N, C-alpha and C positions, 0 to 999 in steps of 0.2 A: 503495499500500501505505501498509496506517497500522505507526508503531512508539513503541514507549513504551520508554523506560527506567530501571530502577526499581531500589531501594536497601530493605532492609530498612523502611526511614523513608517513603518518597512516594518517588510519583510522579517527576523529574526533567528529562526531558525525552518532552517527545508531539511526535511531525509524523501530517501524513495527507497528505502528497504523498511517499514516497518508492519510489521507479523501483528504485532499485537500493542493496544493501547487502552492503558487504562485512566479514570478521574472518579470529581466523586461532582455527584448533580448537586443541585439547587437543594434538598428534598434530602441532604447525605445516603443517597444509596451509592454505590457502587458501579461503576458501568464498565463492560472489555468490548472491544469494539473487537475485532476478528477480520480477515477478508471474508466478502460477500456480506456484511451487515446490512439489512436492512436502511433507505434511506435516515437519519438523524436529525435532528433541529433542536440542542437542549445547552442549559444553561452550567457552565461548572463551577463550583463556587473555588472561591482561591483557596491553594494549598499544593501540594503532590503530584504532577500525572509521570504515569509511569510508562515507555516508550518502550518493548523489545527486538531487535534482531536477532540475526542469525550470530551473531558471536556475542553484543555485549545487552545490557537493563542499564537504561538511564531515568531515570529522579530527575523531573524541573519541576521549581518549582513558578508557580503561577496564578495570578490573580483570577481574580471572580473573568470567566468570557465566556464567548462560545461556541458554542463547537459543532461545528456543520460535518456531517457526515453526507458521502453519494455517491458513487461510480469507486469505491476501493482509494479514494481522496480526504482526507480530513485536514479540516481548517480550522484553525483555534481564534478565533480573534480579543484578544485579550483587554477587559473592560475596564480595570483601573490593575497600575504594579503591588502587587507585595510588597512589604511592608520589609525594609534589610533588616538587619540584628540591629545596624548601628542607628536607625534612624529609633527607636521605642529610650524610651523615659528611662 
């Protein structure tokens, strides 16, 4: 599968070898997307998403995002930036 992570300003991550994608929906349920998944439009909450390919598993911290899946292409549109540890009081 292909995947893009986008902010309002740019594409910040692009992958062409994704075998599975997991994240947490607004209602706190986990979702995993595999090749051939039905088309989907959902809101993911802030937190880690997991991207797996044949060689590795990667966790990425994202802000609240819109997830769009269609034709084996994942698009994540980040609505807000996650807090970094340095910004916390």
